[in-house]
N, C-alpha and C positions, 0 to 999 in steps of 0.2 A: 537704622538711623532714620530712614524716610518715615517709618511707622511712628517713631518718637516725635519727629517734627510735626506730623499730622495731628497727633494728639495734643501737642502744645498749642497749636494754632486753634484747634477746636476749643480748648479750655479758654484761650484768650478771647475768642469770639463770643463765647457764652457769657463770660464775665463782663465783656464790653456791652453786650446787649442788655444784661441785667442792669448795668449802670445807667445805660441810656433811658431805660423804661422805668427805672425806679422812681422817677420824678412824680408820676401820677398814673393811676389806674383808670380804665374806662371800659364801658360796655360796647363790645363789637357789634356794630349794626350791619357791616358788610365785610367781605374779604376779597381783596384784589391780589392777583399774582402777576408779577412782571419778570420779564427776562427769559421766558420759556421759548425754546426753539424746537426740540423734538419730544419733549415730555408733555403730555396733556395735562390741563388743569385738573381734570377728574383724578389723575394719578396723584397729584399734590394734595387734593382735598381728602383722598383716602388715608393719607399719612398724617395730616394735620391733626394734632390733639386738642383742637379748639373749634367751636362752632359759633355761628351767629347767635348773639344774645349772652354769650359767656363773658365773664369779667376777665380782662387782660391786665396782668400786673407783672412784676419783675420775675416771679418764679415761673409763671406760664410762658413768658417770653424765652427764658432759658430752656424750658422744655420744648418749645416749638423748634428752636434752632438745633438742639441736640437730636431731636427726632428726625429732622430733615437731613442732617448730616449722616446719620446712620443709614439712610437709604443708599448711600454711595453715589447719588446722582449729581451732587453739586460740590463745587469747590469754593463757593462763597455764598452766604446767606445774610440778608439784611432785613430787619423788621422796621417798617416806617408807619407813620400815623397821619391820616388826613381826616381831622375831626374824629368821628367815631369809626371811621373805615380803617381796617388793618391792611397794610400794604406788605406783601411778602415779595421782596426783590431777591432774585436768585441769579447765580451764574453757573450754568451747567458745566459738568465735566465733560471733556471732549469725548467723542465716540471714536471707535477704531475703524479707520478707512481701509487699512490692509495690514496683514501680518506676513512677514517674510522671514524664512529660516535659511541660513547659509552655513556651510562648512560641515554638515552632518553627513556621515556615511554609515556608521554603525547602526544607528536608528533611523529609519526612513522618515522622510518629511510627513508622509501620510499618517504614520503612527503618532508623530509628535503633534500634528494638528488635531488629530482625533482626541488625544489626551488633553490638550489645551481647551479644546471645545467642551469637553466633559467638565473641565474645572471652571468653565465660564468665560474664558478668554477667546473670543472669536470676532470675526468681522461684523460691524454693525452694533456691537455691545458697548456700553459705557466703559471707558477705561478706568480700572481699579488698580492703582499703583501698588497697593498691598498685595493684591492678587498676583501681579506680575512679579513681585519679589518671591512669593511662594513658589510660583511656577519655575523660576530660575533655580531655586534651591532643589526642587523635585527633579528637574532635569539633571542637575549635577549628581544627585543621588542615583539616578538611573544609569548614569555613565560609570559611577563608582562600583556599582553592583557588577557591571560587565567588565571591570578591571581597568577602566580608563581613569586613573587617578590624576593624571596631569591635565584633565580637561578644563577648559576655561570657557565660560559662558558670559556673554555681554549682551545686555538689552538696551536698545536705544529707542527713544520716543521722539518722533520728529512731527512737529505741527505742519499741517498742509493747508490751513485756512478753513473758514466755515465751521470752526470749533471741532475739527477732526484731526486725528493723528495717525501716522504710520508707525507700526511697532516692528522694529528690526531685531531679530535674534541671531547673533553671530556665535558660532560654536567652533572652538579649536579643540578638536578631540584629543590630539596628541597621540601617543602610542600606548597601546594596551600593556600593562605591567605583565612581564613574563616571569614565570616560576623558575627560580634557579635551584631550589632545593626543597624536598619534602622529607621530613623525618617523622618516624613513628617511634616514640619512646615508651618502653614498657612491654614490647612485643618479644615473647621468648618462646611461645608455643609454635609460632610459624615464622619463616624467613621474612624479613622486612621487604625484600624485593618481590616476594610473591604477593605480599599484601598490597604493595604499590601497583602491581600489574592489575588489580581490580579497579583502580581509580580511573576516572575520566580525566583528571588533572594530573600533571606530573612532567617529567622530562621526556620528550619524544625520542624515539629511537633515531639513530643516525641516518637511517634510510627513509624516514618519514618527512619527505620534503614539504608536503602540504599540511602537515599536522598542526592543529591548533591546540594540542594538549597542554602546552605550556602557557597558554593565555589564561591568566587568573580570572575567576569568576566566583563571587560569593555564593551564587546559586548552585554552581557545580560543586563547590566545596561541600555544601550542605548535603548535596546528593551523594557524594563520595563518603562522607561520614555515615550516612544511613547504609550505604553499601558495605562499609567496614563492619557496622553492627550486625548486618544480616549475614555476613561471612562467618563471624563468630557464633551467632545464634544457630546457624545451620550446622554448626559442628559441636554443639552441646555446651557452649560456654554461656549459660543463660544469665549470669551476672556480669557479663561484659559491660564496660562503661568507658566512655570517652571523658576523661577527667577534665581536660582543658584543651583549648585550641588557640594557638598563637599564630597570627598573621603579621609578619614584619615586612615593611616596605622601606626601601632604601630612600634617602633624602631626594634623589632625582626622580622618584616615583615610577621608576622603570623596572625594578626587580622586586620579586616577592619571595619571602622565605616562610614555609609553612611547617609548623611543628604540632604534632598531635600527641598528647600524653594519654595513655590508655591504661586501664586495669583489666587484664584478661579474665581473671577469676578462675574457677575450676571447672572441668568438663564433667557434665551430667549425663547419665543414661536413663533409659525409660525402664521403669519397674513393672508397670502393668497398664493395660489399656481397657477401659470399660465403656459400655453404651448404656445410656439412661434416657428416659422420656418415652414418648409415643413413637415407636420405630416404624409403624405402618407396614413395612416390608419385612420379610423374615430376617432375623438377626444374622443368619449365616450369610446372606447376600451382602450386608453391610460389613461383616467381618472380611469378606473376600476383598473389600476395597482398601483394607489397611495395608499400607506400603512399609510400615515399620512394625516391629515385634518387640516384646519385652526383652530387655538386654541390649537393644540397639542404642547407639548414641542419639541423644536428643537433637532433633532438627526442626526448627520452626517452619522451614519451608515444607517439609514432608507433613507436619502436624496440620498446617493450613490446607495442604492439598487433599488431605483426608477429609476435612470439613467440606471442601468444594465437592469432592466426589460423592459424599453422602447427600449433599444438597441437590446435585445433579440427578442422583438416583431417585430421590423423592420427587424431583421435578418431572420425571418420566411418569409419574403417577398423578400428576396434575397439582402437586403442592409446590407451586412455583416460588413461593415466598417462605419456604421453610427456613428456620433458624437453626443451625448446627454450630454450637459453641464448645470448644475444647477447654475444659477447666483443668489447669494443672495443680497438683499438690506436690510441693517441693520438700524433699528430705535433704536438708543442708548437710547434715552429718554423713549420711550415706551417699551423698552426691547422686541422687536419683529423682526422677520425676514421675509421678503417677497421673495418667491422663484419664479423664472421663468426658466423653462426648455426650452432651445434652442435646437431645433431638426434639424440636418443637415444630411439627409439620404445618401448623397453622390450618387455614381452610383450603380445600381443594378449589382451584382456580379454573374457570371455564372461559373459552374464547367466544366473545359475543360476535365480533365482526372482523373480517380481514380487509384491510384497506391497502390499495396499491397506488402509489404516486410516481410521477416522473416518466411514465410510459406514454409518450405523445404519439408514437406510431404503432407500437405493439399493442395488440388487443389484450384486454384484461385476461381473457380465457387462456392465452398462451402462457401467461405467468401463473395463473391460478392452478392449472393443471400439473404444474411441477410441485405444488404444495403437498406435503405429507401431514401437515397440521390442518385439521378441518374445523370450520365454524361450528359452534354448538358442543364440540367435544372438550374434554379437559385439556388444559395446556400441558404439552409434553416438550421438555427441553430437547430431547433427542430429535423428535419429529420436526421441531421448529428449526434446529440447526441444519438438519438434512434438507429441509425446504430451502433455506438460504443457499446451500451448496448447489442444489439442483438449479436454481435460478441463475447462480453465478456461472454455471457451466453452459448456459445458453451464450453462444459466441457473440451475440449482438447486444447484450446487456453488460453493464459495467457499474462498479460502485454500488453494490447491493447491501443495503443496511436495514436492520429490523429493530423495532421498538415495541414494547408491550406495556403501554400505559394502562392504568387502572381505569375502569369505567367510572365516571363521576357518580357518586352516590351509592357505589357498590363496592363491597370488599372481596367478592369472589368472582369478579368478571374483568377481563381485560380485552382490549382491542389489539390486534396485531397489525402494525403499520409497517409496510415495506416501502422503501424508497429506492428507486433504480435510476440510472442514467443510461442512455442508449448510445451504443457505438453505431458508426455508419455501418449499415449491413449490406449495402450493395456497391457495386462498382461497374462502371462502363469504361472500358480500356481499349485504346487503339495505340499501338506503339511499335517502335523498333527497338530492340534490346540485344543483349548478349548474355549468354550463360557460359560458365566455365565448362560445363559438360556438353552442351548442345551447340555452342558457337553463336553465330548471328541468328536472331529469330524475329519473325513478325508476328505480332500478337494482336488479336481482336477478340474481346470477350465481354459478356455481360452476365453479371451473377448477382443474386439477391438472396441472402441467407434468411431473410425475414420478409417474404414476398407479401406485400400489402398488409404487413403486421400480423400475418397468419402463422409465423413460425415455420412455414415451408421454405424449402430452398430450391431455386432454379438456377440453371447455369447453361450457357451456350458459349462455346469457345472454338476459335480458329487459331491454331498455333503452328507456325512454320519455322523450321530451322534446317540446317544442313543435315542434321541427324533424323528429325522427326517432323512429319506433318500430321497434325491432329485436328479432326473435326469432331465435336462431340456435343451432345445435349443430355442433360440429366435433371431429374426432379425427385426431391425427397419430401415425403410427408412424414414427419416424426410421430404423428398421432393419426395414422390411417384408421385405426380403430380406437374406441373410447378407452380401452384398457391399455393403451400405450404401444400397440404393435405399429411399427414403422414400415414404410414401403419406399424403395428406391427404384427409379427406372432409369436405364442409361442406354443411349444410342451413340455409336461412335465409329469413325473410320480413322485408321492409323497407317501411315506408311513410314517404314523405318529403313534407313541406310545404315546398317551396322558398322560400316567402315568408318563413319564419322563419330562413332561412339568408342573408338579405340578397340573395337571388337572385330572378329574375323568377318571378311566381306560376304554380304548377302543383302538382299532387298526383300522386305516383307510388306505385303498389302494385307491389312486386316480390317474387316468390318464385322459389326455385330451388335448385339444388344443383351441386356440382362435385367431381370426383376429380382430384387432381394427384399426379404421381409426380416425385420428385427423384432424378436419376441422377448420381452423382459421376463426373466425367470424369478428374479428377486430384485431388491433394491439396488444391488450392485452387479448383478449377473444378467447378461443378455446373450441370447442365442440367435444367430443370423443364418438364414437359409435362403439360398438364391439359385436360379437357374438361368443359363445364358447360352447364347449361340455365337460362334465365331467362324467366319469364312476366312481362310488364310491361303494366300498365294505367295509362293517363294520364288524369287528370281535370283539366279546366280551370276557371278562375274568371272572373269579370268582369274581372279585371285581368291575365289571362294575355296576354302580348305577341302582337302580330299575327303575327310571324314564327314563333312556336310554333304558332299556330293554322293557318297555312299549311302548316307541316310535317305536322301531324296530318291536315289535309285531303288532302294528297297521299299520306300513308303509313298511314292509319288510326290508331286510338288504343289498339289492343291488339296486343301483339307477342309472338311466341314466337321466342326467339333461342337458337340453339346456338352456343356459343363454343368456340374452340380457343385455349388460351394456351400460349405458348412463351417461355421465358426462359433466359438464361445469366448466371451470376454468378461473379465472381472475388473471393475474399475471403481477405485475409491479416491480418485484425485479430487481435490477441492475446486479445481478449475480445469477448463479445457485448454485455455490459452495461459501460458505462464504459470502453470501449476506449482505450488510451493510445498505441497505434502500429499501423500497418497500413493497408491500402487495401482499399476495397470498390467494385467496379464491377458494375452490373446493367444488362443490356439485355433488354427485354421487349416482347412484342406480344400483343395480344388480337384475334382475328379472328372475326367472325361467319360461320358457314358459309353458303355460297351459297344453301342451301335455307331459310334463315331468312327471316322477314318483313322483317328489316332487314339490310342488308349494309353493314358498316363494319369499320374496323380502327383500333387505337390502338397506338402505339409509345412507349416511354419509355426513357430512359438516365438513370441516376443514378450518380454517383460521389462517394466521400467519402474524404478523406485524414486520417489521424491521425498526428501527430508529436510525440514527447515533448520538452519543454523541460527539465523537471526531474522529480523523482519525484512531485511534486504538481501539475504544470502541463503541459497538453497543448494544442497548437493543431490546429484542425480546419477543413478547407475542404470545402465540399459544393456540388455543381452538379447540377441536374436539368432535363432537357428532355422535354417531352411533346407529342405530335402526334397528331391523329386526323383521319379523313376517311371518306367513304362510297364505295362502289363499286356496280357493278350498277345496279338500278332505284332504289335509295335516293337521294334528291335531295341530302342533305347529312348530316354527322355528327348523329345524334340529339342534341337539345338537353339531354336527361337524361344523355347520355354525355359532355358537355363538361367541360373542365377549369376549375377556379376557383383563385384565389390570394387570399392575405390570411388572417391568423389565426395561431394558435400553431404550426402545422406548415408554414407557408411564410414569408410576410413579416409578421413580428410588428410590432405597432403599428397595423396596419390590421384593420378588423373581418373576421371570418371570411367568406371567399368573396365579398368585396366589390369586389375589383379587376377591372379589364378593361372590356370594352364594357358600356354601360348603356342602359336604356330606362325612362323614368319613374322614375329614381333607383334602379332595381333592376338588379343585375349580371345579365348574360346568359350569362356564361361564354365560352369561346372554344375553337378547335381547336388553338391553339398556346400552350403555356405555358413560360416560362423563370423559374426560381427558383435562388437560390444563397445561400450563407451562409458567413461566416468567423467562427470563435469561438476565444476563449482560455478553455479549460476548466480549472478549478483546484478543488482541495480547499478548502473554506471555512477560514478561520483558526481555530486552536485546535481542529481536529478531525484525527483520524488518517487516513492514506491509505486505510484499509479501511472508512471511513464510508460510509453509504448516501446521502450528499448530495453534489452537485456543483453548482458555480455557474460562470457563464460571462459574459464580455463578448462581445457579438455584433454583427455587421453583416450585415443581411439585404438582399437586392435580389431583384426579380422583378416579373412582371406576366403577364396573360393577353391574348392578341391574338385577333381574330376569325378570322384565318388566318395561316399562316406569311408570306404576302406582306405583311401589315400590320405586321410586326415593326418596331419603332423603339426603338433603345436609349435615346433621350431619354425614352421613356414608362416606363422601368423605375423602380419605386418603391424607395426605400431607407429603412432604419430602423437604429437602433443602440440598444443598451441592455444591461440586466443580467437574466440568467435564473437560475432555480434548479430543479434536479430532485431529488426526494426519492423514493426507493424505500420508500414507506410500506406498512404491512401490507395496504392495500386495493389496492395497485398503484402504479405510477409517477405521481407528481404533478408537474406542471411549472407554474412561474410565471414571468412575464416582465414587466418594466417597460420600456417602449419609448418612443423618441422618433423619430417619422417625420421624415426629413430633407428630402423634397422632395414632401410631399403637396400636392394641389390642392384648391380649394374643394369640388369634387364628391366627394371622397373621404371615406369614413367611417373615422375613426381611433378608436383604442382603446388607451390607454396601458398599462393593466393587463390582463393575460390569463392565464388558467390553464385547465388541462385535466387529466383523469384519462386516463393513457395517454401514452406517449411513443415517439418513434422514435429508436432508438440507432444 
């Protein structure tokens, strides 16, 4: 209506101006503009369709007024004459002094303001009433798309003086329309409920308290229709079609009923698969990538996966922009599809330059040495992906992204651009705390995982509790040699009061040091070789078990031990912290040298699998086995080298180090330990995937046995519960709430446990 009135007024003014000026024409000797406030005369002259010396008559007058009105700057224009001087008298439209938005919660004010600014409605601009009307309609449409059919939007323009106005937009969002029913008509091959389970929209389950599944959205419905199409196409129904979609809204605009009419068609199978084009690599290798065979049911997902796999294989040879197209030939009568994959490798692509951005503290060299893709070499998809994973596994870098733009003016060269963000890599901590296993503790430590941006780690720690007093210093250089050999040096002193660890009474003073070298054997395998020395002095109490006293009597109570440590690890995890996929296997052994005062060895095997279920949910399975024994003149595995179980890092729900053989209600530890865990790890609700918090539902199992011959699966303790890990500024904090499943009266249980420091 406003737009119509504006056009009528414009027509009236143009006709009036023509009537006024029809009396006589004249040659313009000068042009004068009156009434300008914010707009410059130069702007007016740029728009005026007349110049000095031109003849002005009735048709030119109408043209002048029409042209100036179209600028949108003026709400009134009048042409006057003073002799041969043309006077253009204008009244400017008001400018916008401020814009206020109230009542919105579904769409943020920032997003609304950005959209209006892009449309031309912003503070300081000339008010265009027609533009305001369009924006009002656009806002209404945005809310309707989100399911807010009852939304009401009102705009108010208030004059403030000095030819300025305030624009006030009031939004009454109302309630989002809720879905009451979804029907799929024409489904006979699959159960309707199974199809609806694939939808993002629908009726939420009774237990889904915070679900928004029943909140209608046009965009989500479109996505669900595509999901339905994919469901059928992945099961061979290549002629599947959604015939019609009806969305009905009740008069009160609060309830939505959705009906989809579908035509399933017939199921097709694959009759043959052929390869054509320039294959580059042996056909047998490409055939090995086929995940379907002749006779299998047609699946669009698998057909596309084969195309991607062939493209990736060619990408490893430098053909980064290869085109692999699956061309189907459909036999309607036989209900079969013949597939031909046409391969066009294109040009081999080379890497001109590797650029790294975002590393303000970390040296370029620290990141570049993790790259498996080299400058000047052809681009390899596998090497590029592996480079990204290796950089992601540096604990002090986060949000690693890669791009490979073409070099301008070249069709066979790309640059590799890596962007990273840095985590805080150091900490200085002084504090008083409490651990479920160690009790009250005083902690003072300084650590830097990326010392001076070099990628080296240094750490100095003082940690005291009722159970342990630890003083240590360590330094790790991950690239001690250019070919990736690492070196770790550690010096430490530890005093342990075992009675405070729920273990049998004794006090151990241990000091020593070690040097360990890590030697990469392949991209995923590392061998570590270390030597160390420990001096151990054991003090007994009146409650020290008799078996411990007998060991000390037979082997003395002060020991110098030289140790050799050897381990092999296979690690394919995509991240070191919060891994979501991959496998880690570690085999290790510690052996006391024969010339030591104690002769013993310890072996361990630890395996952990990560498998992603969704972007925010991962399943993990872990198993660990430990065994130790003596050799030579030593009568048995020293009791202070035994294994323990129970607590935050083994079987949660049981007190730390409390499981296994006991004497006088105190745990003795054992020579053989078995522990395992299965977890469903997920990002907490309402947080982003990149958050520093993870939660998990877990099932733990394990126990310690006096020797391997005493192993009894019936004695394995189990627990289940909920855990949370937070990468806090002072280090990883883990919390667990557990329920022991088969505890016995002699067991010490502990439902809530937490600790500083976690095993990833």
